[in-house]
C-alpha positions in Angstrom: 0.0 0.0 0.0 1.4 3.4 -1.0 0.4 6.3 1.2 -0.1 9.8 0.0 3.2 11.8 0.3 3.3 15.5 1.1 4.6 17.7 -1.7 7.9 18.6 0.1 8.5 14.9 0.9 7.7 13.9 -2.7 10.6 16.0 -3.9 12.9 14.4 -1.3 12.0 10.9 -2.3 12.6 11.8 -5.9 16.0 13.3 -5.1 16.9 10.3 -3.0 16.0 8.0 -5.8 18.2 10.0 -8.2 21.1 9.8 -5.7 20.6 6.1 -5.4 20.6 5.6 -9.1 23.7 7.8 -9.6 25.7 6.0 -6.9 24.6 2.6 -8.2 25.8 3.4 -11.6 29.1 4.8 -10.2 29.6 1.6 -8.3 29.0 -0.4 -11.6 25.9 -2.2 -10.3 22.9 -3.1 -12.2 19.4 -2.7 -10.7 19.3 -6.5 -10.4 22.5 -6.7 -8.5 21.6 -3.8 -6.2 18.2 -5.5 -5.5 19.9 -8.8 -4.7 22.5 -7.1 -2.4 19.8 -5.0 -0.6 17.2 -7.8 -0.4 14.4 -5.9 -2.3 12.9 -6.6 -5.7 14.4 -5.2 -8.9 11.0 -3.6 -9.6 11.1 -1.8 -6.2 14.6 -0.5 -7.0 13.4 0.6 -10.4 10.4 2.5 -8.9 12.6 4.1 -6.2 15.0 5.4 -8.9 12.4 6.5 -11.4 12.3 10.3 -11.3 8.7 10.5 -12.4 7.5 8.2 -9.7 7.3 8.7 -6.0 7.8 5.4 -4.2 8.0 5.9 -0.4 10.1 3.2 1.2 11.0 2.2 4.8 14.1 3.0 6.7 15.0 -0.7 6.6 15.0 -0.5 2.7 17.1 2.7 2.9 19.6 1.0 5.3 19.8 -2.1 3.1 20.4 0.0 -0.1 23.0 2.1 1.7 24.8 -1.0 2.9 24.8 -2.5 -0.6 26.2 0.8 -2.0 28.8 0.9 0.8 27.7 4.3 2.1 26.4 5.6 5.4 22.6 6.1 5.1 23.0 9.7 6.4 25.5 10.4 3.6 23.1 9.0 1.1 20.4 11.3 2.3 22.7 14.3 2.4 23.8 13.6 -1.2 20.1 13.6 -2.2 19.1 16.9 -0.7 19.7 20.3 -2.3 20.3 23.2 0.1 17.2 25.2 0.7 18.7 28.3 -0.9 19.4 26.5 -4.1 15.8 25.2 -4.6 13.8 28.1 -3.2 12.3 30.7 -5.5 14.0 34.0 -4.8 11.0 35.9 -6.1 8.6 34.3 -3.5 8.7 36.4 -0.3 7.0 33.6 1.7 9.9 31.2 1.3 
């Protein structure tokens, strides 16, 4: 069951998926290999990495993926989050 995700968190999940995809490719891993190493299905990895899809996932899955990619989970999250000043709209006074 996929729950509704708040708009701000949707962007974070998308960014995290892109970071996972980029690091996976840098490590020379296929989605199938990452899935096997992280104990999740290849289709779940594919959905997490897809920039047009928001696939919320558990901390356990995040930890498993981070372990498989040989990165600290916190570093993986930091790699996926743009600084607020970079993504905010300078013309919007409410931000």
